PAZAPA-4460 file (N, C-alpha, C; in steps of 0.05 Angstrom, whole numbers, plus 32768, in hexadecimal, padded with zeros to 4 digits):
% residues 264
    n_x    n_y    n_z   ca_x   ca_y   ca_z    c_x    c_y    c_z   seq   type   mol
   86E0   8808   883E   86FD   8803   8838   870E   880F   8851     1      M     A
   8724   8802   8857   8733   8809   886D   8748   881F   8864     2      I     A
   8749   8835   8873   875C   8847   886D   8776   8840   887E     3      D     A
   878C   8835   8871   87A3   882B   8881   87B8   8843   8883     4      Y     A
   87B2   885B   8873   87C8   886E   886D   87D3   887F   8882     5      S     A
   87C5   8881   889B   87CE   8890   88AF   87D2   8885   88C9     6      K     A
   87DA   886B   88CB   87E0   8860   88E8   87F5   884B   88DF     7      F     A
   8804   8840   88F5   881E   8833   88F0   881B   881A   88E3     8      P     A
   882A   8812   88CE   882B   87FB   88C1   882E   87DF   88D4     9      A     A
   883D   87E3   88EA   8841   87CC   88F9   8824   87C7   8909    10      L     A
   8817   87D8   890B   87FC   87D6   8917   87E9   87C7   8907    11      F     A
   87EA   87CD   88EA   87DA   87C0   88D8   87E3   87A2   88D8    12      V     A
   87FE   879F   88D6   8808   8781   88D2   8800   8773   88E9    13      L     A
   8801   877E   8902   87F6   8772   8918   87D8   8767   8917    14      A     A
   87C6   8777   890D   87AB   8771   8908   87AC   875C   88F4    15      C     A
   87BA   875D   88DD   87B8   874C   88CA   87BF   872F   88D3    16      A     A
   87D8   8730   88E4   87DF   8715   88EC   87CB   8708   8900    17      L     A
   87BC   8718   8911   87A7   870F   8921   878F   8704   890E    18      V     A
   8785   8717   88FE   876E   870E   88EE   876E   86FB   88D8    19      S     A
   8787   86FD   88CA   878B   86EF   88B1   8785   86D0   88B1    20      G     A
   878F   86C1   88C8   878E   86A7   88C6   876E   869E   88C6    21      P     A
   875D   86AC   88D2   8741   86A6   88D0   8738   86A9   88B6    22      A     A
   8742   86B7   88A2   8736   86B7   8889   873A   869D   887A    23      H     A
   874A   868B   8885   8750   8672   8874   8739   865E   8874    24      A     A
   8739   8651   885D   8726   863A   885D   872F   8625   886D    25      Q     A
   8720   861B   8881   8728   8607   8891   8715   85EE   8890    26      E     A
   8704   85EF   887D   86EF   85D9   887A   8700   85BF   8875    27      E     A
   8714   85C1   8862   8724   85A9   885D   873A   85A6   886E    28      D     A
   8739   8597   8884   8749   8595   889C   8764   8587   8893    29      A     A
   8764   8576   887A   877C   8568   8871   8792   8578   8869    30      G     A
   87A8   8571   8865   87BE   8580   8858   87CB   8594   886E    31      G     A
   87E2   859A   8866   87F0   85AD   887B   87E7   85CB   8876    32      E     A
   87E9   85D8   888A   87DE   85F4   8883   87F2   8609   8875    33      K     A
   87E8   8619   8862   87F9   8628   8854   87F4   8646   885E    34      R     A
   8807   8656   885E   8803   8675   8862   880D   8684   8848    35      T     A
   87FC   8699   8846   8801   86AE   8834   8805   86C9   883E    36      R     A
   8819   86D8   883A   881A   86F4   8844   881F   8706   882A    37      V     A
   880C   871B   882A   880B   872F   8813   8816   8749   8823    38      I     A
   8826   8754   8816   8836   876D   8822   883F   8780   880C    39      L     A
   8836   8799   8810   883E   87AD   87F9   882F   87CA   8801    40      G     A
   8837   87DF   87F4   882B   87F7   87F6   8811   87FC   87E9    41      P     A
   87FE   880B   87F4   87E6   8815   87EA   87E1   8836   87EB    42      Q     A
   87D4   883D   87D8   87CD   885A   87D6   87B0   885C   87DB    43      L     A
   87A9   8870   87EF   878C   8874   87F2   8788   8893   87FC    44      A     A
   876F   889C   87FA   876A   88B9   8803   8771   88B9   8823    45      P     A
   877B   88CE   882A   8785   88D2   8845   876F   88D1   8859    46      S     A
   8757   88D8   8851   8740   88D7   885F   8727   88D6   8851    47      W     A
   8710   88CF   885B   86F7   88CF   8846   86F3   88EB   883D    48      P     A
   86EF   88EC   8823   86EC   8906   8813   8705   8912   880D    49      G     A
   871E   8908   8811   8737   8918   880E   8740   8919   87F1    50      A     A
   874B   892D   87E8   8759   892F   87D0   8775   8929   87CF    51      D     A
   877F   8922   87EA   879A   891E   87F0   879E   88FE   87F4    52      K     A
   87B3   88F4   87EC   87B6   88D6   87EE   87D3   88D1   8802    53      Y     A
   87CE   88BA   880F   87E3   88B3   8820   87EB   8892   881B    54      S     A
   8805   888D   881F   880D   8872   8816   880C   8860   8830    55      V     A
   8801   884C   8832   87FE   8839   8847   8806   881E   883F    56      G     A
   8803   8808   8858   8808   87EE   884E   87F0   87DE   8842    57      P     A
   87F6   87CD   8830   87E2   87BC   8828   87EB   879E   8830    58      Y     A
   87DC   8799   8843   87E2   877E   8850   87CB   876A   884F    59      I     A
   87D6   8752   8850   87C2   873B   8852   87D1   8722   885B    60      D     A
   87C4   8712   886E   87CF   86F8   8878   87B7   86E5   8877    61      V     A
   87BE   86D1   8864   87A9   86BB   8863   87B7   86A0   886A    62      S     A
   87A9   868C   8872   87B2   8670   887C   879A   865E   8870    63      R     A
   87A1   8646   886A   878E   8632   885F   879B   861A   8861    64      T     A
   878A   8602   8862   878D   85E9   885D   8785   85E1   8843    65      R     A
   8772   85ED   8837   8763   85E7   8821   8778   85EA   8807    66      A     A
   876E   85E4   87EC   877A   85E2   87DC   8781   85FD   87CD    67      S     A
   8771   8612   87D6   8777   862D   87CC   876E   8640   87E4    68      A     A
   8778   8653   87E6   8770   866B   87F9   8758   8675   87F3    69      F     A
   874A   8678   8807   872E   8686   8805   8731   86A0   87FC    70      E     A
   8720   86AA   87E9   871E   86C5   87DD   8718   86DB   87F2    71      F     A
   872C   86EE   87F1   8726   8708   8801   8727   871E   87F2    72      E     A
   8715   8732   87F0   8718   874A   87E0   872F   875A   87EB    73      A     A
   8740   8769   87D7   8756   8776   87E5   874F   878D   87F4    74      P     A
   8733   879A   87F3   872D   87AF   8802   871C   87AB   881C    75      D     A
   8717   878F   8823   8705   878B   8837   8713   878E   8854    76      E     A
   8704   8790   8867   8710   8795   8881   871D   877E   8890    77      S     A
   872C   8785   88A2   8738   876F   88B3   8721   875E   88C0    78      F     A
   871F   8745   88BE   8709   8737   88CB   870E   8716   88CA    79      G     A
   8701   8709   88DC   8707   86EE   88E2   86EE   86DE   88DE    80      S     A
   86E4   86D1   88CC   86CC   86C2   88CB   86C9   86B2   88E3    81      P     A
   86B5   86B5   88F1   86AF   86A3   8908   86A1   868B   8901    82      L     A
   868F   868A   88ED   867F   8677   88E6   867E   8672   88C8    83      V     A
   8684   8659   88BE   8680   8656   88A3   866B   8642   889F    84      H     A
   8658   8646   8890   863F   8630   888E   863A   862E   8870    85      S     A
   8644   861E   8861   8641   861A   8844   8650   8632   8838    86      G     A
   863D   8643   8827   8648   8657   8818   8648   8676   8829    87      D     A
   863D   8670   8843   8639   8689   8858   864D   868C   886B    88      F     A
   8658   86A2   8870   8669   86A8   8889   8664   86BF   8894    89      A     A
   866C   86C4   88B0   866A   86DE   88BA   867E   86DE   88D1    90      F     A
   8684   86F7   88DA   869A   86FB   88EF   8699   871A   88F4    91      G     A
   86AE   871D   8906   86B5   873D   890D   86C4   874A   88F5    92      P     A
   86C3   8764   88F8   86D0   8775   88E0   86DD   878E   88EF    93      A     A
   86F5   8792   88EA   8703   87AA   88F8   870D   87BC   88E1    94      L     A
   8709   87D5   88E5   8712   87EA   88D2   871F   8803   88E1    95      G     A
   872E   8810   88D1   873E   8828   88DA   873C   8840   88C8    96      F     A
   873C   8856   88D0   873D   8871   88BF   8752   8883   88CF    97      I     A
   8765   888E   88C1   8777   889F   88D0   876D   88BA   88D5    98      G     A
   877B   88C7   88E8   876F   88E0   88F1   876F   88F9   88DC    99      K     A
   875E   890B   88E0   875E   8922   88CD   875D   893C   88DD   100      R     A
   8770   894B   88DA   8772   8961   88E8   8770   897C   88D7   101      T     A
   876A   8993   88E1   8767   89AC   88D3   877F   89B4   88C2   102      A     A
   8799   89AB   88C8   87AC   89B2   88B7   87B0   899B   889F   103      S     A
   87A4   8983   88A5   87A0   8971   888D   878F   897E   8878   104      D     A
   8778   8985   887F   8763   8987   886B   8767   89A9   8860   105      I     A
   8775   89B9   8870   8779   89D3   8868   8763   89E6   886E   106      G     A
   8755   89DF   8882   873F   89F4   888D   873A   89EC   88AC   107      A     A
   8732   8A03   88B8   872A   8A02   88D3   8715   89F0   88DA   108      D     A
   8713   89D6   88D7   86FF   89C5   88DC   870A   89B2   88F6   109      L     A
   86F4   89A7   8903   86F9   8994   8918   8709   897F   8911   110      P     A
   871B   8979   8924   872D   895E   8920   871B   8946   8921   111      K     A
   871F   8931   890F   8714   8916   8913   872B   8905   8919   112      V     A
   8728   88FB   8932   873D   88EA   893A   8740   88CF   892C   113      G     A
   8757   88BF   8931   875C   88A4   8926   8743   8896   8930   114      F     A
   8738   8887   891B   871F   8875   891D   8726   8859   891F   115      S     A
   871A   884B   8934   871A   8831   8936   86FD   8825   8931   116      I     A
   86F9   8818   891E   86DB   880D   8919   86DB   87EE   8920   117      E     A
   86C7   87E6   892F   86C3   87C9   8932   86A5   87C5   8929   118      A     A
   86A4   87AC   8921   8689   87A3   8917   8689   8788   8911   119      G     A
   867E   877F   88FC   8678   8765   88F0   8671   8765   88D2   120      G     A
   8676   8750   88C6   866C   874D   88AA   865F   8731   88A9   121      F     A
   8652   8730   888E   8644   8716   8886   8648   8715   8866   122      A     A
   8653   86FF   885D   8654   86F7   8841   8649   86DE   8838   123      Q     A
   8644   86DD   8822   8637   86C5   8817   8640   86C1   87F9   124      A     A
   8643   86A8   87EF   8648   86A3   87D3   862F   869C   87C3   125      Y     A
   8624   86AE   87B2   860E   86A7   87A3   8611   8696   878F   126      L     A
   862C   8693   8786   8633   867A   8774   8653   867B   8777   127      M     A
   8661   8667   876F   867E   8665   8775   868C   867E   876D   128      P     A
   8684   868D   8759   8695   86A4   874D   8686   86BE   8758   129      S     A
   8674   86BF   8769   8664   86D4   876E   8664   86D7   8791   130      L     A
   8673   86EB   879E   8670   86EB   87B9   8661   870A   87C1   131      R     A
   8650   870B   87D1   8643   8724   87DE   864B   8725   87F9   132      V     A
   864C   873F   8802   8657   8741   881E   864B   875F   882B   133      R     A
   8645   875C   8840   8639   8775   8851   8647   8777   8869   134      V     A
   864D   8790   8872   865F   8796   8888   8652   87AF   8896   135      E     A
   8657   87AD   88B0   864D   87C7   88C0   8663   87CA   88D9   136      G     A
   866F   87E1   88DC   8682   87E5   88F2   867A   8803   8901   137      R     A
   867E   8801   891D   867C   8819   892D   8695   8825   8933   138      K     A
   8695   8841   892F   86AF   884B   8937   86B0   884C   8957   139      G     A
   86C5   8841   8961   86CA   8844   897E   86D8   885B   8985   140      L     A
   86E5   8869   8972   86F5   8882   8975   86F1   8891   895C   141      S     A
   86FB   88AB   895C   86FC   88BA   8944   86DF   88C5   893E   142      G     A
   86D7   88B9   8929   86BA   88C2   891F   86A6   88BA   8931   143      H     A
   86A6   88A2   893C   8695   8895   894E   867B   8890   8940   144      K     A
   8678   888F   8929   865F   8889   891B   865E   886D   8914   145      G     A
   8649   8864   8901   8645   884C   88F3   864C   884B   88D7   146      W     A
   8658   8839   88D0   8663   8838   88B1   865A   881C   88A9   147      V     A
   8654   8818   888D   8650   8801   8882   8658   87FD   8866   148      G     A
   865C   87E6   8859   865F   87E2   8841   8650   87C9   8833   149      E     A
   8647   87CB   881B   863A   87B5   880D   864B   87B2   87F4   150      V     A
   8652   8798   87EF   8666   8792   87DC   865D   8777   87CB   151      S     A
   8667   8771   87B2   8664   875A   87A6   867E   8757   8796   152      A     A
   8684   8741   8791   869D   8738   8781   8698   8721   8770   153      D     A
   869F   8725   8756   86A3   8710   8741   86BE   8706   8744   154      Y     A
   86C1   86EC   8744   86DE   86DD   8749   86E3   86CC   8734   155      I     A
   86F8   86CD   8729   8701   86BD   8714   871F   86B0   871E   156      A     A
   8726   869A   871D   873C   868F   8727   8747   8673   871D   157      R     A
   875F   8670   8721   8769   8653   8719   8779   864C   8733   158      E     A
   876A   8640   8746   8777   8639   875F   8782   8652   876D   159      G     A
   879D   864D   8776   87AC   8664   8781   87C1   866F   876A   160      D     A
   87BF   8663   8751   87D2   866C   873D   87C9   868C   8734   161      D     A
   87B2   8690   8732   87AA   86AC   872C   878B   86AE   8738   162      W     A
   8785   86CB   873C   876B   86CF   8746   8762   86EC   873E   163      L     A
   874F   86F0   8732   8744   870F   872A   8729   8710   8737   164      L     A
   8722   8725   8743   8709   872C   874E   8702   874B   8745   165      S     A
   86EB   8752   8743   86DF   876C   873B   86C7   876F   8743   166      I     A
   86BE   8783   8752   869F   8786   8757   869B   87A2   8763   167      G     A
   8680   87A6   8768   8678   87C3   8774   8675   87C6   8791   168      P     A
   8679   87DF   8796   8679   87E6   87B6   8666   87FC   87BA   169      R     A
   8659   87FA   87D1   864A   8810   87DA   864F   8813   87F5   170      V     A
   8656   882D   87FF   865E   8831   881C   8649   8843   8829   171      T     A
   8646   8840   8841   8630   884D   8851   863B   8858   8868   172      L     A
   8630   886C   8872   8637   887A   888D   861D   8888   889C   173      G     A
   861E   8885   88B4   8606   8894   88C3   860B   88AF   88C5   174      D     A
   85F9   88C1   88D1   85FE   88DD   88D2   8615   88E6   88E1   175      A     A
   861B   88DB   88F6   8634   88DE   8907   864D   88DF   88F6   176      K     A
   864E   88C7   88E8   866B   88C1   88DA   866A   88D9   88C1   177      Y     A
   8653   88DF   88B4   864F   88F0   889E   8656   890D   88A8   178      T     A
   864B   8916   88BF   8654   892C   88C8   8670   8931   88D3   179      R     A
   8679   891E   88DB   8698   891C   88E5   86A9   8928   88CC   180      A     A
   86A4   8919   88B3   86B5   891D   889E   86AC   8933   888A   181      Y     A
   8691   8935   8887   8687   8947   8873   8676   8960   887C   182      F     A
   8672   8961   8898   8661   8973   88A2   866E   8990   88AA   183      G     A
   8661   89A2   88AA   8670   89BC   88B2   865A   89C9   88C5   184      V     A
   8661   89C9   88DE   864F   89D6   88F4   8653   89F4   88EF   185      A     A
   863E   8A03   88FA   8640   8A20   88FA   8657   8A2F   8905   186      P     A
   8663   8A23   891B   867A   8A2D   8927   8691   8A29   8912   187      A     A
   8691   8A11   8907   86A6   8A0A   88F5   86A7   8A18   88DA   188      A     A
   868E   8A1F   88D3   8688   8A30   88BB   8694   8A4C   88BC   189      A     A
   8692   8A59   88D6   869C   8A73   88DB   86BA   8A6E   88DB   190      L     A
   86C6   8A58   88E6   86E4   8A5A   88E9   86EE   8A53   88D0   191      A     A
   86E2   8A43   88BC   86EF   8A38   88A5   86E6   8A49   888D   192      S     A
   86D1   8A56   888C   86C6   8A65   8872   86B5   8A53   8864   193      G     A
   86B5   8A37   886A   869F   8A28   885C   8681   8A2D   8866   194      L     A
   8670   8A27   8853   8654   8A29   885B   864D   8A15   886D   195      P     A
   8639   8A19   8881   8633   8A06   8893   8623   89EF   8885   196      A     A
   8628   89D6   888E   861E   89C0   8880   861A   89A8   8892   197      Y     A
   8600   899E   8892   85F6   898A   88A6   85ED   8973   8898   198      D     A
   85FF   895E   888E   85F9   8948   8881   85ED   8933   8891   199      P     A
   85DC   891E   8884   85D1   890B   8891   85DE   88EF   8889   200      G     A
   85D6   88DB   8892   85E7   88C0   888B   85D7   88B7   8873   201      G     A
   85E1   889E   886C   85D9   8892   8851   85F0   888A   8841   202      G     A
   85EC   8884   8829   85FF   887C   8817   8617   8892   8815   203      V     A
   862E   888B   8817   8643   889C   8817   8651   889B   87FB   204      Q     A
   8655   8884   87EF   8664   8882   87D5   8659   8866   87C6   205      S     A
   865E   8866   87AE   865C   884D   879B   8677   884D   878E   206      V     A
   867F   8831   8787   8696   882E   877E   869D   8813   8772   207      G     A
   86B1   880B   876B   86BA   87F1   8760   86D8   87EA   8768   208      V     A
   86DB   87D3   876F   86F5   87C8   8772   8700   87B0   8765   209      T     A
   8716   87B1   875A   8721   879B   874A   873B   8790   8753   210      A     A
   873F   8779   875A   8758   876E   8762   8766   8755   8754   211      G     A
   8780   8751   8753   878C   873D   8745   87A3   8730   8756   212      Y     A
   87A4   8717   875A   87B9   870C   8765   87C5   86F5   8750   213      H     A
   87E0   86F4   874E   87ED   86DE   873C   8805   86D4   874A   214      R     A
   8809   86B9   874C   8823   86AF   8752   8837   86B2   873E   215      M     A
   8850   86B5   8745   8864   86BB   8732   8879   86A7   8736   216      I     A
   8875   8692   8744   8887   867C   874F   8879   866A   8760   217      G     A
   8888   865A   876E   887E   8648   877E   8873   8654   8797   218      K     A
   8883   866B   87A3   887B   8675   87BA   8874   8693   87B7   219      N     A
   887C   86A2   87A3   887B   86BD   879F   8863   86C5   878E   220      W     A
   8856   86DB   8792   883F   86E1   8781   883B   8704   8785   221      G     A
   882C   870E   8774   8827   872A   8772   880A   8733   8773   222      V     A
   8802   8744   8785   87E7   874A   8788   87E4   876A   8782   223      A     A
   87D1   8770   8773   87CD   878B   876C   87AA   8790   876E   224      V     A
   87A6   87A9   8776   8787   87AF   8776   8781   87CE   8771   225      Y     A
   876C   87D4   8766   8765   87EF   8761   8745   87F3   876C   226      G     A
   8740   8809   8778   8721   880E   8781   871F   882D   8778   227      R     A
   8709   8832   8770   86FE   884D   876C   86E2   8850   8778   228      Y     A
   86E0   8862   8789   86C7   886B   8797   86C1   8887   878E   229      D     A
   86A5   888D   8789   869B   88A7   8787   8687   88AF   879A   230      R     A
   868D   88C5   87A7   867A   88D2   87BD   865F   88D6   87B0   231      L     A
   864C   88D0   87BF   862F   88D6   87B8   8622   88E4   87D0   232      V     A
   8606   88ED   87CB   85F7   88F6   87E0   85FF   890E   87EE   233      G     A
   85FE   890C   8809   8604   8920   8816   8623   8924   881A   234      D     A
   8631   8910   8819   864F   8915   8818   865A   8922   8800   235      A     A
   864E   891B   87EA   8656   8927   87D2   864F   8942   87D1   236      A     A
   8639   894C   87DF   862E   8968   87DC   863B   8977   87F1   237      D     A
   864D   896B   8802   865A   8979   8817   8673   898D   880E   238      S     A
   8672   89A7   881C   8682   89BC   8812   86A2   89B2   8818   239      P     A
   86A3   899E   882D   86BE   8991   8833   86C7   8983   881A   240      V     A
   86B7   8970   8810   86C0   8961   87F6   86C0   8975   87DE   241      A     A
   86B0   8986   87DF   86B0   8996   87C5   86C8   89AB   87C3   242      R     A
   86CD   89BB   87D8   86DE   89CE   87D9   86FA   89C6   87E5   243      Q     A
   86FB   89B1   87F7   8716   89AB   8802   871E   898C   87FA   244      L     A
   870E   897E   87EF   8716   8964   87E9   8709   895C   87CD   245      G     A
   8700   8942   87CB   86F8   893A   87B0   86E4   8922   87B4   246      S     A
   86D0   8923   879F   86BD   8910   879F   86C8   88F4   8795   247      R     A
   86DE   88F7   8785   86EC   88DD   877B   8702   88D3   8790   248      S     A
   86FC   88B7   8799   870D   88AD   87AC   871D   8891   87A0   249      Q     A
   872D   8894   8790   873E   887E   8788   8750   8872   8799   250      P     A
   8756   8858   8799   876C   884E   87AA   8778   8836   879B   251      S     A
   878C   882A   87A3   8797   8812   8796   87B3   880C   87A5   252      G     A
   87BA   87F1   879F   87D1   87EA   87AD   87DF   87D3   879B   253      G     A
   87F8   87CD   87A1   8809   87BA   8794   8819   87AB   87A6   254      V     A
   8818   8791   87A8   8828   8781   87BE   8836   876B   87B4   255      A     A
   8848   875E   87C1   8855   8745   87BD   8845   8730   87D0   256      L     A
   8843   871A   87C6   8838   8703   87D9   884C   86EE   87E1   257      S     A
   884E   86E2   87F4   8863   86CD   87FB   884E   86B7   8806   258      Y     A
   8851   869C   87FB   8840   8687   880A   8855   8673   8812   259      T     A
   8852   8667   882A   8862   8653   8835   8852   863F   8845   260      F     A
   8861   8628   8849   8850   8613   8857   883F   8602   8845   261      G     A
   883F   85E5   8848   882F   85D6   8839   883C   85D0   881E   262      G     A
   882B   85C4   880C   8834   85C0   87F0   881F   85CD   87DE   263      D     A
   8827   85D9   87CB   8816   85E6   87B4   880F   85D0   87A1   264      R     A
***
């Protein structure tokens, strides 16, 4: 999941405009291209393991020449499928996590800077109503670790008139990532009063995401989503999560959509 909460909305919008067109189904070259923009607020934990929440932008841009826009889960990373082969696709993925400072968390722990994550994803439709997706990204700044997610979505829809999706999520992080957000080095333990804690990598959380989009006119629509993650393993056992944060990590958003170009 991308944490949009602590970096400028214009930067997110620029990324969406760059990556959004590649989400479209281009197999059907006939017809005029349509564009759909989804924009609204979303509420998410301010950093991994936080019990504080921040409001950020919920943004998506899609383009297509097909009869219906390709499905995108509301919580997936920015990405542009480079290859479509039948029901399989893969491409790059881009994620972000806002910085966490000692004043943010309320203890004298090291700062974790703004994280830009770059990597890739692969996805496949096991049947028309079931998509599975795996993703891996490397932190180029901030935590500088590896993160990943495995997801599946059941999809019910009637063209672009309405779409409902729901499915499980499993997030992962290597030891460098987990130590950045959930570890307490001996020096930090003396400064913060927390017990020293040296977590390893592995599964960070398990959860579920549900999304819904419905047209409310020829051009306008409404989109909503909710997600709940529960920290597990070393992340859940961390004194950072237990004493300063929360094992529960809910998030959600609501937005308007506007579709233009072509004929519906």
